[in-house]
Backbone as CSV, one residue per row, in Angstrom:
resi,resn,N_x,N_y,N_z,CA_x,CA_y,CA_z,C_x,C_y,C_z
1,MET,84.024,120.704,88.549,84.256,119.590,87.626,85.717,119.540,87.176
2,HIS,86.310,120.744,86.906,87.693,120.750,86.427,88.652,120.235,87.492
3,ILE,88.294,120.451,88.789,89.130,119.924,89.868,89.113,118.405,89.853
4,LEU,87.938,117.840,89.590,87.811,116.385,89.524,88.652,115.824,88.392
5,VAL,88.650,116.507,87.246,89.450,116.066,86.104,90.940,116.093,86.452
6,ILE,91.359,117.163,87.139,92.769,117.280,87.539,93.147,116.165,88.497
7,LEU,92.255,115.888,89.458,92.530,114.831,90.430,92.645,113.470,89.759
8,ILE,91.776,113.219,88.789,91.829,111.944,88.067,93.122,111.839,87.266
9,ALA,93.511,112.955,86.626,94.761,112.955,85.847,95.966,112.708,86.750
10,LEU,95.976,113.348,87.920,97.074,113.152,88.865,97.095,111.727,89.396
11,LEU,95.899,111.182,89.613,95.812,109.803,90.097,96.422,108.840,89.083
12,ALA,96.080,109.051,87.804,96.640,108.199,86.749,98.153,108.376,86.641
13,LEU,98.618,109.631,86.727,100.043,109.917,86.632,100.818,109.270,87.764
14,ALA,100.203,109.231,88.952,100.883,108.685,90.122,100.866,107.161,90.151
15,ILE,99.783,106.558,89.697,99.602,105.117,89.857,100.122,104.308,88.675
16,VAL,99.871,104.763,87.448,100.205,103.967,86.260,101.690,103.603,86.170
17,PRO,102.629,104.560,86.363,104.057,104.175,86.287,104.426,103.105,87.310
18,GLY,103.887,103.236,88.526,104.186,102.245,89.559,103.655,100.870,89.204
19,LEU,102.461,100.824,88.636,101.875,99.546,88.235,102.703,98.896,87.127
20,TRP,103.192,99.725,86.194,104.012,99.182,85.095,105.302,98.590,85.641
21,VAL,105.953,99.309,86.553,107.209,98.823,87.147,106.973,97.493,87.853
22,LYS,105.914,97.411,88.665,105.621,96.175,89.400,105.312,95.026,88.441
23,ARG,104.603,95.319,87.354,104.240,94.282,86.386,105.480,93.713,85.714
24,VAL,106.399,94.610,85.331,107.633,94.156,84.672,108.465,93.309,85.628
25,MET,108.619,93.778,86.856,109.403,93.035,87.841,108.808,91.646,88.081
26,ALA,107.487,91.598,88.251,106.821,90.326,88.549,106.917,89.362,87.366
27,ARG,106.818,89.887,86.159,106.831,89.029,84.969,108.109,88.208,84.881
28,TYR,109.243,88.827,85.178,110.521,88.135,85.004,111.046,87.490,86.290
29,HIS,110.199,87.439,87.304,110.538,86.655,88.500,110.296,85.164,88.232
30,SER,109.671,84.888,87.113,109.397,83.501,86.724,110.082,83.222,85.379
31,PRO,110.763,82.071,85.239,110.960,81.026,86.253,111.948,81.462,87.345
32,ALA,111.666,81.018,88.559,112.441,81.451,89.720,113.859,80.891,89.740
33,ASP,114.106,79.825,88.979,115.432,79.192,88.976,116.079,79.248,87.594
34,ARG,115.823,80.353,86.878,116.337,80.443,85.500,117.871,80.424,85.467
35,TYR,118.503,81.001,86.479,119.965,81.060,86.502,120.528,80.173,87.614
36,GLY,121.785,79.854,87.490,122.424,78.997,88.480,123.026,79.772,89.635
37,HIS,122.804,81.092,89.662,123.327,81.923,90.739,122.258,82.921,91.142
38,SER,122.244,83.269,92.403,121.224,84.171,92.925,121.588,85.633,92.671
39,GLY,120.644,86.518,92.979,120.914,87.942,92.849,122.047,88.381,93.760
40,GLY,122.056,87.850,94.995,123.124,88.190,95.928,124.482,87.727,95.429
41,GLU,124.521,86.520,94.884,125.777,85.989,94.342,126.226,86.778,93.114
42,THR,125.258,87.181,92.317,125.583,87.976,91.129,126.183,89.316,91.532
43,ALA,125.568,89.957,92.524,126.083,91.246,92.998,127.520,91.096,93.485
44,ARG,127.782,90.030,94.239,129.125,89.806,94.763,130.131,89.582,93.630
45,LYS,129.727,88.808,92.636,130.605,88.532,91.496,130.936,89.810,90.745
46,LEU,129.933,90.623,90.480,130.152,91.855,89.726,130.998,92.838,90.518
47,LEU,130.750,92.950,91.808,131.544,93.854,92.641,133.009,93.422,92.666
48,ASP,133.235,92.121,92.810,134.609,91.616,92.831,135.313,91.851,91.500
49,SER,134.556,91.750,90.410,135.159,91.975,89.086,135.579,93.427,88.903
50,LEU,134.966,94.314,89.717,135.283,95.745,89.648,136.284,96.160,90.729
51,SER,136.818,95.155,91.447,137.739,95.422,92.566,137.059,96.246,93.660
52,LEU,135.790,95.943,93.884,135.025,96.613,94.943,134.706,95.615,96.054
53,GLY,135.729,94.900,96.477,135.545,93.905,97.523,135.128,94.492,98.848
54,HIS,135.372,95.797,99.049,134.990,96.444,100.307,133.499,96.743,100.374
55,VAL,132.801,96.657,99.239,131.359,96.911,99.213,130.632,95.630,99.605
56,GLY,129.778,95.724,100.601,129.058,94.551,101.080,127.803,94.272,100.272
57,VAL,127.259,93.077,100.456,125.979,92.678,99.850,125.150,92.035,100.952
58,GLU,123.954,92.533,101.165,123.123,91.978,102.224,121.654,92.065,101.875
59,VAL,120.868,91.262,102.586,119.428,91.243,102.382,118.784,92.353,103.203
60,THR,117.672,92.884,102.718,117.000,93.976,103.406,115.492,93.844,103.273
61,GLU,114.776,94.522,104.148,113.316,94.559,104.080,112.822,95.918,103.601
62,THR,113.733,96.805,103.263,113.350,98.165,102.889,113.464,98.446,101.398
63,GLY,113.579,97.416,100.583,113.641,97.621,99.143,115.062,97.626,98.612
64,ASP,115.214,97.216,97.361,116.537,97.139,96.733,117.158,98.537,96.637
65,HIS,118.401,98.665,97.065,119.086,99.947,96.955,120.572,99.788,97.251
66,TYR,121.321,100.803,96.872,122.728,100.879,97.254,122.873,101.990,98.266
67,ASP,123.528,101.710,99.375,123.745,102.692,100.423,125.148,103.266,100.278
68,PRO,125.267,104.500,99.777,126.598,105.086,99.556,127.314,105.464,100.844
69,LEU,126.584,105.554,101.940,127.212,105.887,103.221,127.812,104.653,103.877
70,GLU,127.067,103.549,103.837,127.545,102.300,104.435,128.327,101.443,103.448
71,LYS,128.296,101.815,102.162,128.970,101.049,101.101,128.438,99.611,101.060
72,VAL,127.130,99.501,100.904,126.478,98.183,100.891,125.416,98.151,99.798
73,VAL,125.410,97.066,99.020,124.307,96.783,98.096,123.282,95.981,98.879
74,ARG,122.071,96.484,98.954,121.018,95.796,99.701,119.920,95.355,98.737
75,LEU,119.545,94.084,98.855,118.513,93.509,97.995,117.412,92.909,98.850
76,GLY,116.182,93.041,98.370,115.075,92.372,99.031,115.291,90.867,98.985
77,GLN,114.652,90.159,99.899,114.905,88.721,100.007,114.658,87.980,98.702
78,GLN,113.594,88.356,97.986,113.273,87.672,96.735,114.384,87.842,95.708
79,ASN,114.978,89.024,95.654,116.063,89.261,94.705,117.407,88.773,95.235
80,PHE,117.592,88.800,96.539,118.853,88.341,97.128,119.007,86.828,96.968
81,GLU,117.935,86.094,97.222,117.989,84.637,97.174,117.538,84.071,95.836
82,GLY,116.743,84.841,95.095,116.171,84.345,93.850,117.180,84.216,92.725
83,LYS,116.854,83.353,91.767,117.724,83.106,90.617,117.002,83.428,89.309
84,SER,116.056,84.334,89.414,115.277,84.741,88.246,116.006,85.845,87.480
85,LEU,115.503,86.149,86.302,116.083,87.235,85.514,115.935,88.558,86.262
86,THR,114.811,88.757,86.926,114.613,89.982,87.705,115.671,90.112,88.788
87,ALA,115.898,89.039,89.546,116.874,89.075,90.641,118.266,89.430,90.131
88,ILE,118.660,88.807,89.014,119.990,89.036,88.450,120.134,90.472,87.962
89,THR,119.120,90.954,87.284,119.194,92.283,86.676,119.143,93.389,87.715
90,ILE,118.273,93.256,88.707,118.185,94.272,89.749,119.475,94.325,90.555
91,ALA,120.073,93.158,90.799,121.360,93.129,91.496,122.402,93.927,90.706
92,ALA,122.416,93.756,89.393,123.370,94.475,88.542,123.114,95.982,88.580
93,HIS,121.843,96.370,88.610,121.503,97.798,88.679,122.070,98.425,89.946
94,GLU,121.915,97.754,91.071,122.417,98.306,92.330,123.943,98.320,92.352
95,VAL,124.570,97.325,91.739,126.034,97.343,91.608,126.450,98.536,90.742
96,GLY,125.606,98.888,89.773,125.870,100.066,88.956,126.002,101.317,89.804
97,HIS,125.154,101.430,90.830,125.253,102.574,91.743,126.545,102.514,92.549
98,ALA,126.948,101.311,92.953,128.202,101.166,93.699,129.378,101.610,92.840
99,LEU,129.326,101.296,91.554,130.385,101.705,90.633,130.375,103.225,90.470
100,GLN,129.182,103.812,90.374,129.085,105.270,90.306,129.747,105.907,91.528
101,ASP,129.456,105.337,92.686,130.009,105.862,93.929,131.536,105.767,93.921
102,ALA,132.053,104.626,93.500,133.510,104.420,93.468,134.188,105.390,92.514
103,GLN,133.481,105.753,91.451,134.049,106.670,90.459,133.660,108.121,90.724
104,GLU,133.029,108.344,91.903,132.622,109.688,92.319,131.763,110.380,91.266
105,PHE,130.781,109.650,90.795,129.832,110.152,89.799,129.048,111.311,90.413
106,ALA,129.235,112.509,89.885,128.675,113.720,90.481,127.157,113.675,90.680
107,PRO,126.363,113.214,89.690,124.912,113.171,89.903,124.497,112.278,91.073
108,LEU,125.244,111.183,91.316,124.918,110.323,92.458,125.199,111.055,93.759
109,LYS,126.302,111.773,93.823,126.644,112.523,95.031,125.582,113.588,95.306
110,LEU,125.096,114.215,94.242,124.037,115.216,94.391,122.755,114.554,94.879
111,ARG,122.411,113.422,94.280,121.187,112.710,94.669,121.238,112.296,96.134
112,THR,122.403,111.833,96.587,122.549,111.414,97.977,122.275,112.574,98.925
113,ARG,122.793,113.740,98.592,122.545,114.925,99.424,121.065,115.305,99.407
114,LEU,120.462,115.291,98.223,119.071,115.704,98.092,118.123,114.758,98.822
115,VAL,118.377,113.460,98.728,117.498,112.483,99.381,117.544,112.659,100.892
116,ARG,118.719,112.941,101.426,118.842,113.158,102.875,118.122,114.439,103.290
117,TRP,118.019,115.378,102.376,117.403,116.670,102.659,115.881,116.637,102.522
118,VAL,115.372,115.797,101.615,113.957,115.869,101.285,113.056,115.343,102.395
119,GLY,113.518,114.368,103.190,112.685,113.819,104.255,112.215,114.881,105.233
120,PRO,113.130,115.635,105.864,112.706,116.693,106.786,111.848,117.758,106.109
121,VAL,112.163,118.063,104.848,111.393,119.082,104.132,109.953,118.634,103.939
122,GLU,109.755,117.365,103.577,108.399,116.848,103.390,107.613,116.886,104.689
123,LYS,108.265,116.548,105.797,107.593,116.587,107.099,107.196,118.015,107.459
124,THR,108.079,118.965,107.143,107.768,120.373,107.393,106.586,120.810,106.553
125,GLY,106.575,120.361,105.297,105.460,120.708,104.419,104.143,120.178,104.933
126,ALA,104.139,118.944,105.403,102.910,118.352,105.944,102.442,119.134,107.168
127,ALA,103.386,119.544,108.028,103.033,120.313,109.223,102.442,121.667,108.844
128,LEU,103.031,122.300,107.837,102.515,123.589,107.376,101.099,123.454,106.841
129,MET,100.859,122.394,106.094,99.534,122.178,105.516,98.491,121.991,106.615
130,MET,98.840,121.209,107.633,97.896,120.958,108.716,97.664,122.203,109.571
131,ALA,98.677,123.069,109.628,98.562,124.280,110.438,97.808,125.399,109.729
132,THR,97.645,125.283,108.427,97.027,126.361,107.650,95.641,126.772,108.145
133,PRO,94.695,125.831,108.342,93.363,126.249,108.830,93.441,126.965,110.174
134,LEU,94.329,126.508,111.080,94.472,127.134,112.391,94.985,128.565,112.258
135,ILE,95.979,128.756,111.380,96.548,130.091,111.183,95.500,131.047,110.637
136,ILE,94.701,130.570,109.702,93.634,131.416,109.144,92.635,131.785,110.233
137,GLY,92.291,130.789,111.084,91.313,131.043,112.133,91.809,132.009,113.190
138,VAL,93.096,131.964,113.529,93.660,132.820,114.576,93.926,134.227,114.065
139,THR,94.532,134.329,112.884,94.930,135.645,112.375,93.822,136.333,111.591
140,ARG,92.860,135.575,111.128,91.785,136.118,110.281,92.337,136.728,108.996
141,LEU,93.549,136.323,108.631,94.170,136.835,107.408,94.343,135.697,106.414
142,PRO,93.481,135.620,105.407,93.593,134.545,104.414,94.956,134.491,103.730
143,VAL,95.616,135.664,103.591,96.922,135.693,102.922,97.937,134.869,103.689
144,ALA,97.900,134.951,105.023,98.838,134.178,105.847,98.626,132.694,105.614
145,GLY,97.371,132.300,105.581,97.072,130.897,105.344,97.492,130.458,103.953
146,LEU,97.316,131.357,102.983,97.688,131.031,101.609,99.200,130.814,101.499
147,LEU,99.966,131.662,102.159,101.415,131.498,102.140,101.839,130.167,102.751
148,MET,101.194,129.807,103.851,101.502,128.534,104.488,101.133,127.373,103.566
149,ALA,99.982,127.503,102.890,99.525,126.443,101.995,100.480,126.269,100.822
150,VAL,100.925,127.395,100.248,101.861,127.323,99.125,103.166,126.663,99.560
151,GLY,103.664,127.057,100.746,104.881,126.442,101.266,104.719,124.951,101.446
152,GLY,103.562,124.565,101.966,103.303,123.143,102.164,103.226,122.379,100.855
153,LEU,102.546,122.949,99.880,102.420,122.295,98.577,103.791,122.099,97.932
154,LEU,104.621,123.127,98.029,105.951,123.047,97.425,106.798,121.967,98.088
155,THR,106.748,121.886,99.414,107.593,120.908,100.095,107.070,119.493,99.921
156,LEU,105.742,119.329,99.871,105.196,117.992,99.645,105.564,117.473,98.266
157,GLY,105.710,118.386,97.318,106.056,117.963,95.968,107.553,117.877,95.723
158,SER,108.356,118.148,96.759,109.804,118.165,96.573,110.362,116.808,96.166
159,ALA,109.762,115.701,96.675,110.257,114.363,96.316,110.125,114.120,94.819
160,VAL,109.016,114.576,94.259,108.809,114.405,92.823,109.896,115.136,92.043
161,VAL,110.131,116.384,92.412,111.124,117.192,91.702,112.514,116.578,91.820
162,ILE,112.881,116.150,93.029,114.216,115.603,93.252,114.439,114.342,92.433
163,HIS,113.462,113.432,92.447,113.664,112.187,91.718,113.636,112.393,90.203
164,LEU,112.875,113.363,89.741,112.895,113.658,88.312,114.250,114.244,87.912
165,LEU,114.805,115.093,88.787,116.111,115.691,88.504,117.227,114.655,88.525
166,THR,117.052,113.608,89.333,118.113,112.614,89.446,117.842,111.360,88.617
167,LEU,116.832,111.408,87.764,116.557,110.272,86.882,117.773,109.880,86.044
168,PRO,118.583,110.837,85.551,119.786,110.444,84.802,120.724,109.534,85.592
169,THR,120.756,109.678,86.924,121.588,108.803,87.754,121.110,107.364,87.652
170,GLU,119.787,107.183,87.677,119.213,105.840,87.584,119.431,105.242,86.197
171,LEU,119.243,106.046,85.174,119.429,105.557,83.812,120.886,105.179,83.562
172,ASP,121.806,105.969,84.118,123.224,105.650,83.964,123.571,104.352,84.695
173,ALA,122.992,104.158,85.891,123.246,102.919,86.637,122.771,101.711,85.846
174,SER,121.647,101.873,85.143,121.088,100.757,84.382,121.834,100.507,83.078
175,PHE,121.959,101.548,82.256,122.460,101.348,80.894,123.923,101.756,80.698
176,GLY,124.426,102.606,81.591,125.819,102.986,81.485,126.739,102.082,82.293
177,ARG,126.170,101.367,83.274,126.983,100.524,84.157,126.513,99.060,84.157
178,ALA,125.247,98.846,84.550,124.771,97.474,84.746,124.781,96.646,83.459
179,MET,124.251,97.199,82.369,124.164,96.421,81.140,125.546,96.042,80.606
180,PRO,126.499,96.976,80.550,127.849,96.586,80.117,128.478,95.542,81.040
181,LEU,128.214,95.635,82.353,128.746,94.664,83.299,128.184,93.273,83.042
182,LEU,126.871,93.210,82.844,126.231,91.926,82.589,126.804,91.264,81.334
183,LYS,127.084,92.077,80.334,127.671,91.547,79.099,129.115,91.124,79.308
184,ALA,129.899,91.980,79.951,131.324,91.707,80.119,131.581,90.452,80.946
185,GLN,130.695,90.195,81.914,130.876,89.040,82.797,130.075,87.821,82.342
186,ASP,129.472,87.904,81.157,128.680,86.790,80.610,127.655,86.266,81.614
187,VAL,126.989,87.176,82.262,125.995,86.797,83.272,124.673,86.398,82.627
188,LEU,124.290,87.109,81.575,122.984,86.892,80.936,123.046,85.852,79.835
189,TYR,121.951,85.127,79.683,121.766,84.323,78.489,121.483,85.297,77.339
190,PRO,122.013,85.052,76.138,121.798,85.978,75.016,120.318,86.292,74.766
191,ALA,119.465,85.305,74.944,118.035,85.513,74.680,117.383,86.451,75.695
192,ASP,118.059,86.664,76.818,117.475,87.484,77.887,117.864,88.957,77.807
193,GLU,118.744,89.305,76.884,119.260,90.672,76.871,118.167,91.715,76.696
194,GLN,117.260,91.502,75.752,116.225,92.501,75.522,115.286,92.613,76.721
195,HIS,115.041,91.490,77.392,114.185,91.517,78.579,114.906,92.196,79.739
196,ALA,116.214,91.989,79.827,117.004,92.644,80.871,116.971,94.160,80.682
197,ARG,116.992,94.606,79.448,116.922,96.048,79.187,115.595,96.615,79.682
198,ARG,114.535,95.859,79.500,113.230,96.322,79.981,113.220,96.403,81.504
199,LEU,113.812,95.410,82.134,113.905,95.407,83.592,114.760,96.576,84.093
200,LEU,115.850,96.841,83.410,116.715,97.938,83.815,116.011,99.280,83.656
201,ARG,115.162,99.381,82.658,114.373,100.610,82.493,113.394,100.755,83.654
202,ALA,112.784,99.644,84.033,111.862,99.661,85.172,112.595,100.005,86.461
203,ALA,113.796,99.458,86.630,114.586,99.749,87.821,114.919,101.231,87.906
204,ALA,115.229,101.831,86.763,115.558,103.256,86.733,114.363,104.122,87.091
205,LEU,113.151,103.632,86.817,111.936,104.417,87.063,111.303,104.124,88.412
206,THR,111.864,103.192,89.167,111.248,102.791,90.439,111.062,103.962,91.380
207,TYR,112.124,104.739,91.615,112.033,105.851,92.557,111.105,106.944,92.043
208,VAL,111.153,107.166,90.743,110.284,108.183,90.157,108.821,107.790,90.325
209,ALA,108.511,106.527,90.062,107.134,106.048,90.210,106.654,106.193,91.645
210,ALA,107.517,105.877,92.588,107.143,105.982,93.999,106.944,107.438,94.409
211,SER,107.833,108.312,93.946,107.745,109.710,94.352,106.518,110.397,93.766
212,LEU,106.059,109.928,92.618,104.869,110.527,92.011,103.636,110.375,92.900
213,MET,103.673,109.389,93.792,102.550,109.207,94.695,102.353,110.421,95.593
214,SER,103.423,111.170,95.838,103.287,112.356,96.680,102.429,113.425,96.003
215,LEU,102.286,113.322,94.672,101.390,114.251,93.975,99.959,114.112,94.470
216,LEU,99.598,112.912,94.886,98.248,112.700,95.407,98.040,113.480,96.695
217,ASN,99.074,113.565,97.533,98.970,114.354,98.755,98.783,115.827,98.432
218,VAL,99.545,116.300,97.434,99.413,117.695,97.021,97.994,117.972,96.529
219,ALA,97.486,117.092,95.675,96.142,117.281,95.126,95.080,117.220,96.224
220,ARG,95.275,116.298,97.180,94.290,116.148,98.258,94.225,117.414,99.113
221,TRP,95.390,117.948,99.482,95.403,119.162,100.296,94.874,120.366,99.518
222,TRP,95.193,120.391,98.237,94.687,121.501,97.413,93.162,121.487,97.379
223,ALA,92.576,120.300,97.245,91.129,120.171,97.215,90.515,120.602,98.542
224,ILE,91.182,120.240,99.650,90.670,120.603,100.983,90.684,122.111,101.168
225,LEU,91.783,122.737,100.750,91.933,124.185,100.962,90.994,125.011,100.091
226,ARG,90.502,124.432,99.003,89.585,125.164,98.122,88.149,125.130,98.626
227,ARG,87.883,124.308,99.643,86.509,124.205,100.145,86.090,125.476,100.884
């Protein structure tokens, strides 16, 4: 019974933040033509105001993000072409990351290294988890299987740890960079400022909410191994 309670708690922890982020984003996508400039145009304006003309702005299908290697702000089509408060604010958040990069913000540099590292580690963890029953069956040593299982659990949960450690980078992009930029360039209507802050908070939590989903994989494998 206690395992079921833990699984339910993990399920809520993994799903609720993501649902909140999606709800906030969707709420301010309407009205779709609130501003006279799109998210892509806003990103370009803010980058130019920072003398970051070398940073590109383009549409993507892989989610809003700033690529520090290619020096490109990438926005989903809805935010790139849209003129909603969400589109404008998310564009500013990603420009915030570009500004961090230009100023060699140490936490962003650390996050970039960690994100590149976590993908292979997660794959290794998944392989270890799948190999655990085979190792136990071949060696007849439960300890060997336990070590493999622990290694797998740790690596599967690495995304959660990394994004929690780099949450300050996201918060700085939102409130240390994007919000002051939006004010300085008179991008926002005064009545939208408090709503923009809510959106920027959601933007900062996007990666954390997504990474928490990996907790479900950890819980699922833990339940399997206890059988």
